[in-house]
C-alpha positions as CSV (number, residue, x, y, z in Angstrom):
1,M,-104.4,51.9,-0.6
2,K,-105.0,54.2,2.1
3,N,-103.1,57.4,1.1
4,L,-106.4,60.0,-0.8
5,L,-103.7,61.9,-3.1
6,L,-102.5,57.7,-4.6
7,F,-105.5,56.9,-4.8
8,Y,-106.6,60.0,-6.6
9,S,-103.5,59.7,-8.8
10,A,-104.1,56.2,-9.3
11,I,-108.0,56.9,-10.9
12,I,-107.3,60.3,-12.9
13,V,-103.2,59.1,-14.4
14,P,-105.3,55.9,-16.6
15,L,-108.3,58.4,-17.8
16,V,-105.6,61.5,-18.6
17,L,-103.3,58.8,-20.8
18,I,-106.4,57.0,-22.4
19,I,-107.6,60.8,-23.3
20,V,-103.9,62.8,-24.7
21,F,-103.2,58.7,-26.8
22,T,-106.6,59.2,-28.7
23,N,-105.9,63.2,-29.6
24,A,-102.0,62.2,-30.6
25,D,-103.6,59.5,-32.6
26,L,-102.6,56.6,-31.0
27,L,-105.8,55.0,-30.4
28,T,-108.6,54.1,-32.8
29,S,-112.2,54.9,-31.7
30,W,-113.0,51.9,-31.7
31,Q,-109.5,51.4,-29.2
32,F,-110.4,54.6,-27.1
33,V,-113.8,52.7,-26.6
34,T,-112.8,49.5,-25.2
35,A,-109.8,51.1,-22.8
36,L,-113.2,53.5,-21.4
37,V,-115.1,50.3,-20.8
38,I,-111.9,48.3,-19.3
39,Y,-111.0,51.6,-17.6
40,V,-114.5,51.4,-15.9
41,F,-115.9,48.3,-15.3
42,V,-112.7,46.2,-14.4
43,Y,-109.8,48.8,-13.6
44,R,-111.9,51.4,-11.3
45,T,-114.0,48.4,-10.0
46,L,-110.4,46.9,-8.5
47,V,-108.5,50.0,-7.5
48,D,-112.2,51.4,-5.5
49,G,-112.6,47.9,-4.2
50,K,-108.6,47.3,-3.3
51,R,-109.3,51.0,-1.1
52,L,-112.3,49.6,0.4
53,V,-110.8,46.5,1.9
54,S,-107.5,48.5,2.9
55,K,-110.4,50.4,4.8
56,N,-111.6,47.8,6.5
57,K,-114.9,48.5,4.6
58,I,-115.4,45.5,3.0
59,E,-113.8,41.9,2.0
60,N,-112.0,40.7,-0.9
61,R,-114.6,38.2,-1.8
62,D,-117.0,41.1,-2.4
63,I,-115.2,43.6,-4.9
64,W,-117.0,42.2,-7.6
65,K,-120.6,44.1,-5.8
66,L,-119.1,47.4,-6.8
67,L,-119.9,47.0,-10.6
68,I,-124.0,46.6,-8.9
69,P,-125.3,49.2,-10.0
70,G,-125.5,52.3,-6.8
71,F,-123.3,49.5,-4.3
72,R,-120.2,52.0,-4.8
73,F,-122.7,55.0,-3.6
74,K,-123.2,53.8,-0.3
75,Y,-119.2,53.9,0.1
76,F,-118.7,57.4,-2.0
77,K,-117.7,59.1,1.7
78,T,-115.2,56.8,2.6
79,L,-113.8,56.7,-1.1
80,Y,-113.2,60.3,-1.8
81,F,-112.7,62.0,1.4
82,K,-111.5,59.8,4.1
């Protein structure tokens, strides 16, 4: 995922969908929290990890390390600006 526009779309669209579904009363508060936790800890970790792998910054087996607090900040410029 080297394209920056595609990356931003991949991280913003699911979050917007979660909010829209909640506002339309399609998700309960418990489902909203569950979806948000899955988004933050699973989805964003995988999307950010795949972007860093495609840019040859980390290896595929090291994607799980993005769950460590502060590890993602190390690649902040690479993820969001380059």
